[in-house]
N, C-alpha and C positions, 0 to 999 in steps of 0.2 A: 538296647532293646531292638533297634532297627537292624543291627547286625544279625540278631537271632531270627528276626522276620525274614531277612535276606537269605539266611541259611535254609529256612523252610522253603523258600522259593527255589533254591537250588534242588532241594529234594523233589519238589513238584516238577521242575524241568526234567529231572532224571526219570520220574514216573511217566511223564509225557513222552519222553524219548523211547522208553521201553514199549509204551502203548502204540506208538507210531509203527514200530517194527512189525506188530502183529494185528494191525487194524483190519477187522474182518469185513466191514461194510461202510456204506456212506453215512449211515446214522451214527456209527461209532466215530467216524472221522469228524462229523459235525460236533460231537461231544468233545473230541480232542481240541477242535478249534475254539470251542467255548472255554474250555479249561485254559487254553493258551491265552485267550483274551483276559481272563481273570488274573493269570500269572503276569501278563503284561501290565495291567492296571496296578497291581500290587508293587511290582518292581519300580514303576514310575512314581508311585506314592512314596516309596522308601527314598528314592533319589531326591524327591522334593523336600522331604523332611531333612535330609542331610544338607541340602542347599540352604534351607532355612536356618539350620544350626550354624553353618558358616557365616551367614548374614548376621546372626545374633552375636557370634564371636567378634566379627568386625565392628559391629555397632557398639559393643562393650569395650572396644579397644584392647582386646586380648590377643596376644600373639603379635607377630610382626607381619609386614606385607609379604615377606619371603615365605613364612609359614602358611599364610593364606593362599599364596600362589601354589605352593606345594600341595596343599589339600585340594585345591581346585583341579590340579593336574592329575593327582594320584587317586582321589576318591570321588570327585564329582564328574569329571570328564569321562572316565571309563563306563559308568552306567549309561550315560547318554549315548556314547558310541555303540555300546552293546545294543541298546534299543534301536538306534538308527540303522545299524549295519546287519543285525541278525534277527532281533525279536520282531520288528515290524514286517520284514519280508516273510517271516515264518507264518504269520497269520493267513495271508492269502494262499500260501502254499498248502496249508492244511485244509483250507476251504475247497481246494481243487484236486485233492487226492483221487476222488472218484468222479471227476468231471467227465471222463470219457465213457462212463457207463457203470455196469455192475461190478467190475473188477478194478482194483486200484492199479494205477500206473506204477510199475516196479521202480522205474527211474525216479519218479516223483517221491516215492516213499524213501528211497535211498538218499535223495537230496534233502528231504525233510529230516531224516534221522541224522545225517551228517551235520546239518545246520543246528539241530537241537544239541548235538554233541559239542559243537563249538560254543553254543550258549552256556552249557554247563561248565565247560573248561574255563571260559572267560569269567563266569560268575565266581568260580573258586578263586581265581586270581584277584578279583575285586574284593572278595571277602577277606583275603589276606591284607589287602591295602586298607580295608576298613579297620583292621586291628591297629594300624598306625594312627588312624583318626582317634580311636578310643584311647590310645596311650596319650595322645596330645590333649584330649579333653580331660583325662584324668589328671595330668600335670596342671592344667589350668584350674581345675577344681581344687587341687591341693594348694596352689598359689592363692586362690581366692580365700580359702580357709585361713592361711597364714596371714594374709592381709587383714582379715576380720579380727583375728587374735591380736595382732599388733595394734590395731586401732583401739581395741578394748583396753589393752595394757596402757597405751598412751593416754586415753581418756581417764583411766583410773589414776595414773601418775599425776596428771594435771589436777585432778580433784584433790589428791593428797597434798600436792604442793600448795594449792590455793588454801586448803584448810590449815596447813602449817603457817603460811604467810599471814592468815587472819589471826591465828593464835599468837604470833609474835607481836602483832599490833594491839592485841587485847591485853597484853601484860603491861 
């Protein structure tokens, strides 16, 4: 579910990128900055949910320390780096597109478009890495189901054995 929400945020980043290219006035730039802040909050929320998922996996002793480290490096660290390196600097950049007056600074627009392009590119890479996370979680869920089935079979076998043992003593 979070991966799908992340994909929607990629779409939003692409729309923001296209809107930056043709931003006509300061009011539109302020709207873009607002949209970018919403985008920023949602991507941070998604990263937090993924972090909580890994914490839950660790607390339930699922997977190995190596798999936990791999997930931290490939799924959790990239969104944080994206936020710190690209998303956070983009917010003030969008706020200042029209700082010099009625016309936008062409260099500032180009820089903002390039940064947004990097955001989109990096998000697509992160999305692919999230697929690995989903595969890992799917395997864990399948293992959990197998363990539940084995536990049920064991309990039923013990009940049958106990019943057979009692019937031997009843004779």
